[in-house]
OpenMM code with the backbone's topology and positions (N, CA, C; nanometers):
from openmm import Vec3, app, unit

residues = "MET ALA ASP ALA ALA TRP LYS ALA ARG PHE ARG GLN ARG VAL VAL THR ALA VAL ASP CYS PHE LEU ALA ALA ASP GLN VAL LEU GLU LEU ALA ASP PRO VAL LEU ARG ALA GLN VAL GLY VAL VAL ALA ALA ALA ALA ALA LEU ASP PRO ALA ALA THR ALA ALA ILE GLU ARG ARG ARG LEU ARG LEU SER LEU ASP SER ILE GLY ARG VAL MET GLN SER LEU ASP SER ALA VAL VAL TYR MET GLN GLY ALA ARG ILE LEU ALA ARG VAL GLY GLY ASP ILE ASP HIS ARG GLN HIS GLN ALA ALA ALA GLU PRO GLU PRO VAL VAL GLN ASP VAL ILE ALA ARG LEU LYS THR ALA CYS THR VAL ALA MET ASP ALA TYR GLU VAL PHE ASP SER CYS CYS GLY HIS LEU SER THR ALA ILE ALA LEU LEU ASP ALA THR GLY ILE LEU ASN ALA GLY VAL LEU VAL GLU GLN GLU ASN GLN ILE VAL ALA PRO ALA LEU THR TYR ALA ILE GLY ARG HIS ARG GLU ALA GLY ASP GLN ALA SER ALA ALA ARG GLN MET LEU THR PRO".split()
positions = [
    Vec3(6.5618, 11.7600, 8.2481),
    Vec3(6.5870, 11.6320, 8.1827),
    Vec3(6.7366, 11.6037, 8.1711),
    Vec3(6.8130, 11.7048, 8.1257),
    Vec3(6.9577, 11.6857, 8.1115),
    Vec3(7.0205, 11.6576, 8.2469),
    Vec3(6.9668, 11.7213, 8.3528),
    Vec3(7.0189, 11.7018, 8.4873),
    Vec3(6.9998, 11.5566, 8.5300),
    Vec3(6.8843, 11.5007, 8.5035),
    Vec3(6.8575, 11.3617, 8.5405),
    Vec3(6.9441, 11.2648, 8.4591),
    Vec3(6.9691, 11.2984, 8.3332),
    Vec3(7.0469, 11.2097, 8.2466),
    Vec3(7.1920, 11.1997, 8.2941),
    Vec3(7.2557, 11.3111, 8.3246),
    Vec3(7.3958, 11.3029, 8.3691),
    Vec3(7.4056, 11.2363, 8.5054),
    Vec3(7.3067, 11.2580, 8.5899),
    Vec3(7.3104, 11.1937, 8.7216),
    Vec3(7.2943, 11.0428, 8.7082),
    Vec3(7.2152, 10.9981, 8.6119),
    Vec3(7.2006, 10.8543, 8.5891),
    Vec3(7.3331, 10.7952, 8.5383),
    Vec3(7.4003, 10.8675, 8.4469),
    Vec3(7.5309, 10.8212, 8.3975),
    Vec3(7.6344, 10.8220, 8.5098),
    Vec3(7.6287, 10.9242, 8.5930),
    Vec3(7.7187, 10.9362, 8.7084),
    Vec3(7.7003, 10.8159, 8.8004),
    Vec3(7.5754, 10.7883, 8.8353),
    Vec3(7.5459, 10.6756, 8.9245),
    Vec3(7.5900, 10.5433, 8.8621),
    Vec3(7.5671, 10.5275, 8.7319),
    Vec3(7.6042, 10.4033, 8.6646),
    Vec3(7.7551, 10.3808, 8.6694),
    Vec3(7.8323, 10.4866, 8.6560),
    Vec3(7.9780, 10.4728, 8.6635),
    Vec3(8.0210, 10.4297, 8.8036),
    Vec3(7.9570, 10.4842, 8.9048),
    Vec3(7.9890, 10.4456, 9.0426),
    Vec3(7.9526, 10.2990, 9.0655),
    Vec3(7.8350, 10.2590, 9.0203),
    Vec3(7.7913, 10.1195, 9.0350),
    Vec3(7.8871, 10.0252, 8.9616),
    Vec3(7.9288, 10.0623, 8.8423),
    Vec3(8.0206, 9.9783, 8.7649),
    Vec3(8.1571, 9.9688, 8.8334),
    Vec3(8.2030, 10.0777, 8.8920),
    Vec3(8.3302, 10.0741, 8.9660),
    Vec3(8.3207, 9.9748, 9.0822),
    Vec3(8.2102, 9.9787, 9.1547),
    Vec3(8.1917, 9.8841, 9.2660),
    Vec3(8.1878, 9.7414, 9.2129),
    Vec3(8.1234, 9.7199, 9.0995),
    Vec3(8.1213, 9.5864, 9.0390),
    Vec3(8.2629, 9.5382, 9.0064),
    Vec3(8.3499, 9.6293, 8.9637),
    Vec3(8.4896, 9.5934, 8.9352),
    Vec3(8.5609, 9.5487, 9.0626),
    Vec3(8.5356, 9.6177, 9.1727),
    Vec3(8.5950, 9.5769, 9.3005),
    Vec3(8.5424, 9.4388, 9.3415),
    Vec3(8.4138, 9.4157, 9.3200),
    Vec3(8.3563, 9.2855, 9.3554),
    Vec3(8.4154, 9.1736, 9.2695),
    Vec3(8.4391, 9.2024, 9.1423),
    Vec3(8.5017, 9.1028, 9.0538),
    Vec3(8.6423, 9.0694, 9.1035),
    Vec3(8.7163, 9.1705, 9.1457),
    Vec3(8.8509, 9.1472, 9.1998),
    Vec3(8.8433, 9.0657, 9.3286),
    Vec3(8.7435, 9.0936, 9.4118),
    Vec3(8.7247, 9.0160, 9.5350),
    Vec3(8.7042, 8.8677, 9.5043),
    Vec3(8.6259, 8.8390, 9.3999),
    Vec3(8.6008, 8.6998, 9.3630),
    Vec3(8.7295, 8.6310, 9.3187),
    Vec3(8.8113, 8.7010, 9.2404),
    Vec3(8.9384, 8.6438, 9.1965),
    Vec3(9.0271, 8.6153, 9.3175),
    Vec3(9.0339, 8.7116, 9.4094),
    Vec3(9.1173, 8.6933, 9.5286),
    Vec3(9.0687, 8.5769, 9.6150),
    Vec3(8.9374, 8.5638, 9.6253),
    Vec3(8.8818, 8.4548, 9.7058),
    Vec3(8.9157, 8.3186, 9.6452),
    Vec3(8.9014, 8.3080, 9.5150),
    Vec3(8.9316, 8.1815, 9.4476),
    Vec3(9.0809, 8.1503, 9.4493),
    Vec3(9.1623, 8.2530, 9.4421),
    Vec3(9.3074, 8.2333, 9.4344),
    Vec3(9.3749, 8.2281, 9.5709),
    Vec3(9.3006, 8.2508, 9.6767),
    Vec3(9.3603, 8.2615, 9.8097),
    Vec3(9.4541, 8.1458, 9.8450),
    Vec3(9.4153, 8.0191, 9.8237),
    Vec3(9.5072, 7.9100, 9.8596),
    Vec3(9.6389, 7.9156, 9.7813),
    Vec3(9.6322, 7.9569, 9.6564),
    Vec3(9.7523, 7.9651, 9.5733),
    Vec3(9.8384, 8.0830, 9.6171),
    Vec3(9.7743, 8.1971, 9.6405),
    Vec3(9.8486, 8.3176, 9.6771),
    Vec3(9.9134, 8.3069, 9.8137),
    Vec3(9.8519, 8.2308, 9.9026),
    Vec3(9.9009, 8.2245, 10.0400),
    Vec3(9.9726, 8.0922, 10.0727),
    Vec3(10.0290, 8.0314, 9.9688),
    Vec3(10.1024, 7.9061, 9.9929),
    Vec3(10.2122, 7.9321, 10.0958),
    Vec3(10.2379, 7.8309, 10.1748),
    Vec3(10.3304, 7.8482, 10.2865),
    Vec3(10.4701, 7.8866, 10.2414),
    Vec3(10.5196, 7.9942, 10.3029),
    Vec3(10.6575, 8.0339, 10.2807),
    Vec3(10.7451, 7.9326, 10.3536),
    Vec3(10.8537, 7.8918, 10.2922),
    Vec3(10.9438, 7.7959, 10.3541),
    Vec3(10.9287, 7.6567, 10.2972),
    Vec3(10.8184, 7.6296, 10.2312),
    Vec3(10.7924, 7.4956, 10.1787),
    Vec3(10.8834, 7.4662, 10.0599),
    Vec3(10.9081, 7.5659, 9.9748),
    Vec3(10.9838, 7.5422, 9.8522),
    Vec3(11.1256, 7.4971, 9.8824),
    Vec3(11.1957, 7.5710, 9.9671),
    Vec3(11.3345, 7.5368, 9.9970),
    Vec3(11.3446, 7.3993, 10.0617),
    Vec3(11.2542, 7.3668, 10.1519),
    Vec3(11.2574, 7.2374, 10.2204),
    Vec3(11.2271, 7.1238, 10.1234),
    Vec3(11.1267, 7.1422, 10.0391),
    Vec3(11.0879, 7.0363, 9.9454),
    Vec3(11.1908, 7.0192, 9.8346),
    Vec3(11.2586, 7.1264, 9.7993),
    Vec3(11.3574, 7.1191, 9.6909),
    Vec3(11.4698, 7.0224, 9.7234),
    Vec3(11.5009, 7.0090, 9.8498),
    Vec3(11.6066, 6.9164, 9.8896),
    Vec3(11.5662, 6.7718, 9.8611),
    Vec3(11.4371, 6.7413, 9.8674),
    Vec3(11.3884, 6.6055, 9.8448),
    Vec3(11.3779, 6.5714, 9.6970),
    Vec3(11.3153, 6.6575, 9.6198),
    Vec3(11.2966, 6.6336, 9.4764),
    Vec3(11.2984, 6.7681, 9.4038),
    Vec3(11.4151, 6.8164, 9.3678),
    Vec3(11.4277, 6.9501, 9.3102),
    Vec3(11.3451, 6.9711, 9.1825),
    Vec3(11.3443, 6.8741, 9.0936),
    Vec3(11.2735, 6.8926, 8.9664),
    Vec3(11.1227, 6.9023, 8.9871),
    Vec3(11.0673, 6.8133, 9.0658),
    Vec3(10.9224, 6.8145, 9.0910),
    Vec3(10.8824, 6.9394, 9.1680),
    Vec3(10.9631, 6.9765, 9.2659),
    Vec3(10.9329, 7.0964, 9.3446),
    Vec3(10.9341, 7.2198, 9.2570),
    Vec3(11.0325, 7.2299, 9.1687),
    Vec3(11.0423, 7.3455, 9.0795),
    Vec3(10.9204, 7.3532, 8.9875),
    Vec3(10.8763, 7.2389, 8.9358),
    Vec3(10.7600, 7.2375, 8.8466),
    Vec3(10.6332, 7.2819, 8.9203),
    Vec3(10.6162, 7.2315, 9.0418),
    Vec3(10.4982, 7.2691, 9.1213),
    Vec3(10.5030, 7.4173, 9.1572),
    Vec3(10.6181, 7.4638, 9.1993),
    Vec3(10.6313, 7.6038, 9.2377),
    Vec3(10.6149, 7.6959, 9.1174),
    Vec3(10.6689, 7.6555, 9.0028),
    Vec3(10.6533, 7.7349, 8.8805),
    Vec3(10.5044, 7.7501, 8.8463),
    Vec3(10.4303, 7.6418, 8.8584),
    Vec3(10.2848, 7.6450, 8.8306),
    Vec3(10.2132, 7.7368, 8.9295),
    Vec3(10.2486, 7.7265, 9.0573),
    Vec3(10.1873, 7.8127, 9.1592),
    Vec3(10.2183, 7.9594, 9.1330),
    Vec3(10.3421, 7.9873, 9.0954),
    Vec3(10.3813, 8.1259, 9.0691),
    Vec3(10.3070, 8.1820, 8.9472),
    Vec3(10.2929, 8.0986, 8.8447),
    Vec3(10.2219, 8.1444, 8.7238),
    Vec3(10.0727, 8.1671, 8.7530),
    Vec3(10.0134, 8.0787, 8.8323),
    Vec3(9.8735, 8.0983, 8.8723),
    Vec3(9.8598, 8.2263, 8.9554),
    Vec3(9.9554, 8.2498, 9.0427),
    Vec3(9.9540, 8.3723, 9.1239),
    Vec3(9.9638, 8.4954, 9.0355),
    Vec3(10.0566, 8.4918, 8.9400),
    Vec3(10.0714, 8.6051, 8.8478),
    Vec3(9.9427, 8.6306, 8.7700),
    Vec3(9.8809, 8.5236, 8.7220),
    Vec3(9.7559, 8.5366, 8.6467),
    Vec3(9.6457, 8.5975, 8.7341),
    Vec3(9.6339, 8.5496, 8.8558),
    Vec3(9.5302, 8.6005, 8.9465),
    Vec3(9.5536, 8.7476, 8.9799),
    Vec3(9.6772, 8.7816, 9.0124),
    Vec3(9.7080, 8.9212, 9.0453),
    Vec3(9.6857, 9.0090, 8.9233),
    Vec3(9.7198, 8.9589, 8.8056),
    Vec3(9.6953, 9.0352, 8.6825),
    Vec3(9.5474, 9.0648, 8.6620),
    Vec3(9.4622, 8.9664, 8.6897),
    Vec3(9.3175, 8.9892, 8.6758),
    Vec3(9.2671, 9.0882, 8.7804),
    Vec3(9.3220, 9.0820, 8.9009),
    Vec3(9.2850, 9.1788, 9.0044),
    Vec3(9.3269, 9.3191, 8.9604),
    Vec3(9.4463, 9.3303, 8.9044),
    Vec3(9.4951, 9.4604, 8.8586),
    Vec3(9.4075, 9.5168, 8.7463),
    Vec3(9.3619, 9.4305, 8.6562),
    Vec3(9.2722, 9.4759, 8.5498),
    Vec3(9.1424, 9.5303, 8.6087),
    Vec3(9.0894, 9.4615, 8.7078),
    Vec3(8.9663, 9.5086, 8.7722),
    Vec3(8.9892, 9.6403, 8.8449),
    Vec3(9.1023, 9.6519, 8.9139),
    Vec3(9.1345, 9.7781, 8.9817),
    Vec3(9.1489, 9.8912, 8.8814),
    Vec3(9.2163, 9.8629, 8.7719),
    Vec3(9.2340, 9.9635, 8.6676),
    Vec3(9.0986, 10.0099, 8.6140),
    Vec3(9.0106, 9.9155, 8.5878),
    Vec3(8.8769, 9.9510, 8.5381),
    Vec3(8.7993, 10.0312, 8.6422),
    Vec3(8.8091, 9.9921, 8.7676),
    Vec3(8.7391, 10.0652, 8.8737),
    Vec3(8.7864, 10.2092, 8.8790),
    Vec3(8.9171, 10.2301, 8.8699),
    Vec3(8.9710, 10.3666, 8.8736),
    Vec3(8.9207, 10.4471, 8.7547),
    Vec3(8.9176, 10.3861, 8.6380),
    Vec3(8.8681, 10.4563, 8.5189),
    Vec3(8.7226, 10.4988, 8.5381),
    Vec3(8.6399, 10.4086, 8.5882),
    Vec3(8.4986, 10.4436, 8.6087),
    Vec3(8.4825, 10.5508, 8.7166),
    Vec3(8.5611, 10.5417, 8.8230),
    Vec3(8.5508, 10.6435, 8.9293),
    Vec3(8.5992, 10.7798, 8.8796),
    Vec3(8.7075, 10.7808, 8.8031),
    Vec3(8.7561, 10.9077, 8.7471),
    Vec3(8.6529, 10.9641, 8.6491),
    Vec3(8.5928, 10.8765, 8.5700),
    Vec3(8.4881, 10.9215, 8.4775),
    Vec3(8.3701, 10.9822, 8.5513),
    Vec3(8.3313, 10.9216, 8.6617),
    Vec3(8.2208, 10.9757, 8.7420),
    Vec3(8.2574, 11.1127, 8.7974),
    Vec3(8.3799, 11.1265, 8.8434),
    Vec3(8.4234, 11.2558, 8.8994),
    Vec3(8.4234, 11.3643, 8.7926),
    Vec3(8.4697, 11.3307, 8.6733),
    Vec3(8.4702, 11.4283, 8.5631),
    Vec3(8.3278, 11.4638, 8.5246),
    Vec3(8.2434, 11.3637, 8.5153),
    Vec3(8.1036, 11.3870, 8.4800),
    Vec3(8.0359, 11.4796, 8.5805),
    Vec3(8.0671, 11.4619, 8.7081),
    Vec3(8.0081, 11.5485, 8.8114),
    Vec3(8.0559, 11.6916, 8.7954),
    Vec3(8.1803, 11.7091, 8.7491),
    Vec3(8.2324, 11.8454, 8.7304),
    Vec3(8.1649, 11.9180, 8.6155),
    Vec3(8.1379, 11.8441, 8.5062),
    Vec3(8.0799, 11.9103, 8.3890),
    Vec3(7.9286, 11.8989, 8.3843),
    Vec3(7.8717, 11.8140, 8.4671),
    Vec3(7.7267, 11.7975, 8.4681),
    Vec3(7.6783, 11.7459, 8.3341),
    Vec3(7.5736, 11.8029, 8.2843),
    Vec3(7.5159, 11.7589, 8.1584),
    Vec3(7.5824, 11.8201, 8.0377),
    Vec3(7.6768, 11.9131, 8.0577),
    Vec3(7.7419, 11.9824, 7.9477),
    Vec3(7.8617, 11.9024, 7.8982),
    Vec3(7.8388, 11.8219, 7.7958),
    Vec3(7.9446, 11.7363, 7.7438),
    Vec3(8.0268, 11.8091, 7.6375),
    Vec3(7.9711, 11.9128, 7.5754),
    Vec3(8.0433, 11.9895, 7.4735),
    Vec3(8.1400, 12.0840, 7.5440),
    Vec3(8.2651, 12.0435, 7.5533),
    Vec3(8.3636, 12.1211, 7.6288),
    Vec3(8.3965, 12.2548, 7.5640),
    Vec3(8.3716, 12.2699, 7.4343),
    Vec3(8.4005, 12.3978, 7.3681),
    Vec3(8.3076, 12.5068, 7.4198),
    Vec3(8.1880, 12.4706, 7.4554),
    Vec3(8.0922, 12.5685, 7.5049),
    Vec3(8.0728, 12.5572, 7.6553),
    Vec3(8.1559, 12.4766, 7.7170),
    Vec3(8.1406, 12.4516, 7.8606),
    Vec3(8.1725, 12.5764, 7.9416),
    Vec3(8.0836, 12.6086, 8.0260),
    Vec3(8.1069, 12.7150, 8.1223),
    Vec3(8.1172, 12.6461, 8.2568),
    Vec3(8.1721, 12.7121, 8.3529),
    Vec3(8.1877, 12.6504, 8.4848),
    Vec3(8.0529, 12.5968, 8.5305),
    Vec3(8.0511, 12.4693, 8.5601),
    Vec3(7.9277, 12.4068, 8.6063),
    Vec3(7.8966, 12.4572, 8.7464),
    Vec3(7.7694, 12.4583, 8.7752),
    Vec3(7.7292, 12.4975, 8.9103),
    Vec3(7.7883, 12.3983, 9.0087),
    Vec3(7.8129, 12.4445, 9.1289),
    Vec3(7.8675, 12.3571, 9.2338),
    Vec3(7.7725, 12.2386, 9.2518),
    Vec3(7.8256, 12.1163, 9.2486),
    Vec3(7.7383, 11.9994, 9.2670),
    Vec3(7.6701, 12.0033, 9.4036),
    Vec3(7.5564, 11.9391, 9.4100),
    Vec3(7.4844, 11.9340, 9.5369),
    Vec3(7.5683, 11.8597, 9.6415),
    Vec3(7.5411, 11.8820, 9.7697),
    Vec3(7.6259, 11.8253, 9.8761),
    Vec3(7.6449, 11.6740, 9.8695),
    Vec3(7.5405, 11.5988, 9.8386),
    Vec3(7.5565, 11.4533, 9.8333),
    Vec3(7.6534, 11.4142, 9.7218),
    Vec3(7.6475, 11.4826, 9.6096),
    Vec3(7.7385, 11.4548, 9.4985),
    Vec3(7.8809, 11.4921, 9.5381),
    Vec3(7.8969, 11.6025, 9.6101),
    Vec3(8.0294, 11.6414, 9.6588),
    Vec3(8.0862, 11.5337, 9.7518),
    Vec3(8.0017, 11.4799, 9.8377),
    Vec3(8.0466, 11.3740, 9.9285),
    Vec3(8.0858, 11.2481, 9.8517),
    Vec3(8.0080, 11.2153, 9.7489),
    Vec3(8.0393, 11.0999, 9.6656),
    Vec3(8.1726, 11.1225, 9.5941),
    Vec3(8.1911, 11.2424, 9.5413),
    Vec3(8.3169, 11.2748, 9.4729),
    Vec3(8.4354, 11.2598, 9.5686),
    Vec3(8.4206, 11.3053, 9.6911),
    Vec3(8.5282, 11.2934, 9.7907),
    Vec3(8.5608, 11.1461, 9.8176),
    Vec3(8.4579, 11.0646, 9.8316),
    Vec3(8.4797, 10.9212, 9.8553),
    Vec3(8.5480, 10.8564, 9.7347),
    Vec3(8.5041, 10.8950, 9.6148),
    Vec3(8.5641, 10.8391, 9.4940),
    Vec3(8.7106, 10.8798, 9.4814),
    Vec3(8.7397, 11.0028, 9.5182),
    Vec3(8.8789, 11.0492, 9.5128),
    Vec3(8.9651, 10.9649, 9.6073),
    Vec3(8.9161, 10.9424, 9.7284),
    Vec3(8.9883, 10.8587, 9.8241),
    Vec3(9.0022, 10.7171, 9.7712),
    Vec3(8.8944, 10.6625, 9.7176),
    Vec3(8.8981, 10.5259, 9.6636),
    Vec3(8.9991, 10.5152, 9.5498),
    Vec3(9.0046, 10.6149, 9.4630),
    Vec3(9.1018, 10.6132, 9.3528),
    Vec3(9.2445, 10.6130, 9.4049),
    Vec3(9.2715, 10.6978, 9.5015),
    Vec3(9.4065, 10.7057, 9.5578),
    Vec3(9.4474, 10.5729, 9.6209),
    Vec3(9.3581, 10.5160, 9.6979),
    Vec3(9.3879, 10.3889, 9.7657),
    Vec3(9.4006, 10.2760, 9.6625),
    Vec3(9.3141, 10.2745, 9.5629),
    Vec3(9.3195, 10.1700, 9.4597),
    Vec3(9.4498, 10.1782, 9.3801),
    Vec3(9.4945, 10.2991, 9.3510),
    Vec3(9.6200, 10.3133, 9.2770),
    Vec3(9.7391, 10.2666, 9.3612),
    Vec3(9.7323, 10.2902, 9.4919),
    Vec3(9.8365, 10.2392, 9.5818),
    Vec3(9.8365, 10.0860, 9.5781),
    Vec3(9.7193, 10.0261, 9.5891),
    Vec3(9.7083, 9.8797, 9.5827),
    Vec3(9.7630, 9.8279, 9.4499),
    Vec3(9.7288, 9.8952, 9.3410),
    Vec3(9.7742, 9.8548, 9.2083),
    Vec3(9.9267, 9.8519, 9.2015),
    Vec3(9.9900, 9.9569, 9.2530),
    Vec3(10.1368, 9.9636, 9.2493),
    Vec3(10.2004, 9.8498, 9.3290),
    Vec3(10.1420, 9.8177, 9.4433),
    Vec3(10.1978, 9.7091, 9.5251),
    Vec3(10.1733, 9.5738, 9.4572),
    Vec3(10.0552, 9.5537, 9.3995),
    Vec3(10.0304, 9.4312, 9.3234),
    Vec3(10.1315, 9.4190, 9.2091),
    Vec3(10.1590, 9.5301, 9.1430),
    Vec3(10.2553, 9.5304, 9.0324),
    Vec3(10.3943, 9.4907, 9.0816),
    Vec3(10.4328, 9.5417, 9.1966),
    Vec3(10.5615, 9.5037, 9.2563),
    Vec3(10.5641, 9.3539, 9.2869),
    Vec3(10.4542, 9.3023, 9.3388),
    Vec3(10.4453, 9.1581, 9.3656),
    Vec3(10.4653, 9.0783, 9.2369),
    Vec3(10.4073, 9.1258, 9.1284),
    Vec3(10.4241, 9.0564, 8.9995),
    Vec3(10.5709, 9.0539, 8.9578),
    Vec3(10.6415, 9.1625, 8.9833),
    Vec3(10.7839, 9.1656, 8.9516),
    Vec3(10.8616, 9.0611, 9.0292),
    Vec3(10.8322, 9.0490, 9.1577),
    Vec3(10.9002, 8.9484, 9.2397),
    Vec3(10.8625, 8.8064, 9.1975),
    Vec3(10.7352, 8.7855, 9.1653),
    Vec3(10.6927, 8.6535, 9.1202),
    Vec3(10.7575, 8.6174, 8.9872),
    Vec3(10.7688, 8.7142, 8.8982),
    Vec3(10.8349, 8.6907, 8.7693),
    Vec3(10.9825, 8.6570, 8.7888),
    Vec3(11.0448, 8.7254, 8.8838),
    Vec3(11.1847, 8.6951, 8.9159),
    Vec3(11.1974, 8.5517, 8.9663),
    Vec3(11.1051, 8.5107, 9.0521),
    Vec3(11.1084, 8.3739, 9.1048),
    Vec3(11.0929, 8.2723, 8.9916),
    Vec3(11.0038, 8.3006, 8.8975),
    Vec3(10.9865, 8.2099, 8.7830),
    Vec3(11.1150, 8.2040, 8.7010),
    Vec3(11.1766, 8.3193, 8.6775),
    Vec3(11.3015, 8.3225, 8.6011),
    Vec3(11.4108, 8.2422, 8.6716),
    Vec3(11.4145, 8.2509, 8.8032),
    Vec3(11.5130, 8.1722, 8.8797),
    Vec3(11.4885, 8.0227, 8.8635),
    Vec3(11.3621, 7.9844, 8.8642),
    Vec3(11.3294, 7.8418, 8.8479),
    Vec3(11.3594, 7.7937, 8.7057),
    Vec3(11.3414, 7.8827, 8.6080),
    Vec3(11.3641, 7.8457, 8.4682),
    Vec3(11.5123, 7.8416, 8.4322),
    Vec3(11.5937, 7.9179, 8.5051),
    Vec3(11.7369, 7.9230, 8.4750),
    Vec3(11.8041, 7.7938, 8.5196),
    Vec3(11.9077, 7.7595, 8.4494),
    Vec3(11.9829, 7.6401, 8.4872),
    Vec3(12.1166, 7.6821, 8.5475),
    Vec3(12.1630, 7.6022, 8.6393),
    Vec3(12.2944, 7.6257, 8.6967),
    Vec3(12.3000, 7.7300, 8.8074),
    Vec3(12.1885, 7.7733, 8.8573),
    Vec3(12.1898, 7.8693, 8.9679),
    Vec3(12.1909, 7.7903, 9.0982),
    Vec3(12.2964, 7.8112, 9.1729),
    Vec3(12.3060, 7.7441, 9.3019),
    Vec3(12.2015, 7.8005, 9.3973),
    Vec3(12.1416, 7.7144, 9.4733),
    Vec3(12.0422, 7.7546, 9.5741),
    Vec3(11.9245, 7.8332, 9.5142),
    Vec3(11.8829, 7.7960, 9.3951),
    Vec3(11.7700, 7.8657, 9.3321),
    Vec3(11.6459, 7.8588, 9.4207),
    Vec3(11.6252, 7.7453, 9.4872),
    Vec3(11.5095, 7.7313, 9.5761),
    Vec3(11.5123, 7.8318, 9.6892),
    Vec3(11.6302, 7.8576, 9.7422),
    Vec3(11.6439, 7.9560, 9.8502),
    Vec3(11.6140, 8.0961, 9.7976),
    Vec3(11.6635, 8.1267, 9.6774),
    Vec3(11.6374, 8.2584, 9.6175),
    Vec3(11.4885, 8.2765, 9.5864),
    Vec3(11.4259, 8.1702, 9.5373),
    Vec3(11.2809, 8.1747, 9.5116),
    Vec3(11.2075, 8.1995, 9.6427),
    Vec3(11.2518, 8.1330, 9.7464),
    Vec3(11.1877, 8.1501, 9.8774),
    Vec3(11.2020, 8.2931, 9.9278),
    Vec3(11.3169, 8.3545, 9.9004),
    Vec3(11.3356, 8.4943, 9.9398),
    Vec3(11.2375, 8.5849, 9.8661),
    Vec3(11.2158, 8.5564, 9.7396),
    Vec3(11.1167, 8.6341, 9.6631),
    Vec3(10.9776, 8.6140, 9.7227),
    Vec3(10.9448, 8.4907, 9.7583),
    Vec3(10.8144, 8.4624, 9.8217),
    Vec3(10.8000, 8.5371, 9.9541),
    Vec3(10.9080, 8.5449, 10.0307),
    Vec3(10.9033, 8.6146, 10.1595),
    Vec3(10.8830, 8.7644, 10.1420),
    Vec3(10.9286, 8.8184, 10.0317),
    Vec3(10.9048, 8.9606, 10.0013),
    Vec3(10.7596, 8.9806, 9.9596),
    Vec3(10.7086, 8.8869, 9.8804),
    Vec3(10.5730, 8.9001, 9.8257),
    Vec3(10.4656, 8.8846, 9.9335),
    Vec3(10.4840, 8.7941, 10.0258),
    Vec3(10.3776, 8.7618, 10.1227),
    Vec3(10.3239, 8.8850, 10.1973),
    Vec3(10.4070, 8.9655, 10.2631),
    Vec3(10.3516, 9.0818, 10.3339),
    Vec3(10.3015, 9.1904, 10.2379),
    Vec3(10.3690, 9.2025, 10.1235),
    Vec3(10.3244, 9.3027, 10.0259),
    Vec3(10.1865, 9.2674, 9.9726),
    Vec3(10.1643, 9.1410, 9.9486),
    Vec3(10.0347, 9.0948, 9.8995),
    Vec3(9.9256, 9.1194, 10.0030),
    Vec3(9.9559, 9.0930, 10.1282),
    Vec3(9.8600, 9.1193, 10.2360),
    Vec3(9.8242, 9.2676, 10.2396),
    Vec3(9.9248, 9.3531, 10.2281),
    Vec3(9.9029, 9.4981, 10.2273),
    Vec3(9.8168, 9.5394, 10.1074),
    Vec3(9.8523, 9.4889, 9.9880),
    Vec3(9.7798, 9.5263, 9.8661),
    Vec3(9.6335, 9.4826, 9.8726),
    Vec3(9.6101, 9.3634, 9.9235),
    Vec3(9.4723, 9.3147, 9.9362),
    Vec3(9.3944, 9.4031, 10.0333),
    Vec3(9.4581, 9.4413, 10.1430),
    Vec3(9.3927, 9.5311, 10.2386),
    Vec3(9.3589, 9.6654, 10.1766),
    Vec3(9.4528, 9.7200, 10.0989),
    Vec3(9.4282, 9.8496, 10.0325),
    Vec3(9.3182, 9.8362, 9.9277),
    Vec3(9.3194, 9.7254, 9.8549),
    Vec3(9.2132, 9.7001, 9.7562),
    Vec3(9.0765, 9.6991, 9.8255),
    Vec3(9.0679, 9.6301, 9.9367),
    Vec3(8.9399, 9.6218, 10.0086),
    Vec3(8.8989, 9.7575, 10.0645),
    Vec3(8.9962, 9.8344, 10.1114),
    Vec3(8.9672, 9.9693, 10.1612),
    Vec3(8.9113, 10.0568, 10.0489),
    Vec3(8.9705, 10.0491, 9.9309),
    Vec3(8.9211, 10.1252, 9.8162),
    Vec3(8.7803, 10.0800, 9.7787),
    Vec3(8.7582, 9.9491, 9.7792),
    Vec3(8.6250, 9.8966, 9.7488),
    Vec3(8.5209, 9.9428, 9.8491),
    Vec3(8.5596, 9.9492, 9.9766),
    Vec3(8.4669, 9.9979, 10.0802),
    Vec3(8.4307, 10.1446, 10.0565),
    Vec3(8.5285, 10.2247, 10.0172),
    Vec3(8.5021, 10.3668, 9.9886),
    Vec3(8.4068, 10.3795, 9.8689),
    Vec3(8.4320, 10.3020, 9.7644),
    Vec3(8.3454, 10.3075, 9.6472),
    Vec3(8.2045, 10.2579, 9.6811),
    Vec3(8.1942, 10.1535, 9.7615),
    Vec3(8.0632, 10.1024, 9.8030),
    Vec3(7.9886, 10.2062, 9.8848),
    Vec3(8.0583, 10.2755, 9.9732),
    Vec3(7.9958, 10.3820, 10.0517),
    Vec3(7.9463, 10.4931, 9.9606),
    Vec3(8.0240, 10.5244, 9.8568),
    Vec3(7.9800, 10.6260, 9.7607),
    Vec3(7.8532, 10.5812, 9.6891),
    Vec3(7.8502, 10.4545, 9.6511),
    Vec3(7.7294, 10.4029, 9.5846),
    Vec3(7.6085, 10.4095, 9.6774),
    Vec3(7.6278, 10.3740, 9.8029),
    Vec3(7.5164, 10.3796, 9.8999),
    Vec3(7.4606, 10.5217, 9.9144),
    Vec3(7.5490, 10.6192, 9.9036),
    Vec3(7.5045, 10.7587, 9.9170),
    Vec3(7.4145, 10.7984, 9.7997),
    Vec3(7.4275, 10.7283, 9.6899),
    Vec3(7.3475, 10.7587, 9.5694),
    Vec3(7.2202, 10.6782, 9.5629),
    Vec3(7.2031, 10.5850, 9.6558),
    Vec3(7.0824, 10.5013, 9.6552),
    Vec3(6.9622, 10.5864, 9.6923),
    Vec3(6.8607, 10.5833, 9.6071),
    Vec3(6.7419, 10.6668, 9.6352),
    Vec3(6.6631, 10.6217, 9.7572),
] * unit.nanometer
topology = app.Topology()
chain = topology.addChain("A")
for resn in residues:
    res = topology.addResidue(resn, chain)
    for name in ("N", "CA", "C"):
        topology.addAtom(name, app.Element.getBySymbol(name[0]), res)
């Protein structure tokens, strides 16, 4: 009975981690037009109407920051659930760590799931760090737009956008790779 109970909790953590990746996918899908706004547009448009361009770009940057922040929260939650599943597999049904003795080696399918979860955690943490870096650049761009008296602020904002664009593509790819690993782990647990 205890064996079935911990395995059910283990499976639930894996399923919840995959749900977190799916939630992040939905945010990315909805935010895609905002996140992938054309590089080069800000500097060109700023010459025509600097105030209006700055307001539009500030709004786009804030929406981007909000979307990336929600993706990061989902990634963070996914990592927590995957780490929890890995710990649970190590201790099995023995939750009282004071009396914990080395748990028997998990069965092969559980070992394979643990390996996939470990890979997914590593990849997800890499994606998280790159998303975090993107947020720093986006925040810098907002600060440049908010500051007064900075010559060529539009050009500097554009430089920040040019840094973010490839990093964002990389982070999204890593996020999806981590989600694929977690999904594969969940499939291995499907009865």
